[in-house]
C-alpha positions as MATLAB code, in Angstrom:
seq = 'MDMWLVFYWTGPIGVGIFLVCLGTMILLLTKADEISKRTKAMMKEKGLEKK';
ca = [
     124.213  109.077  137.343;
     126.384  106.717  135.264;
     123.282  105.070  134.223;
     122.128  108.117  132.673;
     125.066  108.180  130.142;
     123.865  104.652  129.033;
     120.023  105.491  128.248;
     120.813  108.940  126.853;
     120.606  109.496  123.099;
     124.558  109.197  122.655;
     124.477  105.924  124.779;
     124.131  102.711  123.287;
     120.825  102.002  124.317;
     119.683  105.322  122.870;
     121.155  104.864  119.513;
     119.767  101.461  119.154;
     115.957  102.278  120.086;
     116.550  105.653  117.556;
     117.807  102.760  114.803;
     115.138  100.560  115.496;
     112.301  103.486  115.171;
     113.837  104.871  112.037;
     113.920  101.151  110.446;
     110.193  100.822  111.648;
     109.208  104.130  110.087;
     110.899  103.051  106.672;
     109.538   99.729  106.514;
     105.750  101.242  107.256;
     106.494  104.276  104.224;
     107.439  101.419  102.184;
     104.576   99.224  102.789;
     101.988  102.146  102.512;
     103.620  103.258   98.883;
     103.231   99.370   97.585;
      99.811   99.423   98.830;
      99.145  102.677   97.196;
     100.810  101.403   93.856;
      98.823   98.493   93.921;
      95.502  100.145   94.730;
      95.875  102.536   91.680;
      96.868   99.574   89.631;
      93.648   97.512   90.111;
      91.645  101.133   89.693;
      93.169  101.420   86.247;
      92.545   97.873   85.252;
      89.067   97.953   86.171;
      88.556  101.274   84.328;
      87.588  103.356   87.755;
      90.285  105.976   87.374;
      89.371  109.661   87.836;
      89.263  111.448   84.528;
];
């Protein structure tokens, strides 16, 4: 029963896992946004943007 508190969300391991997952998600969203911006800029440079 003591280990249950360690692995639960309010325990140090649960909070650590949550923060790692949150950081990974933010990193992936930032990368996806950057790739999207670069793709749009490249399309605009080549004159392929939709009108």
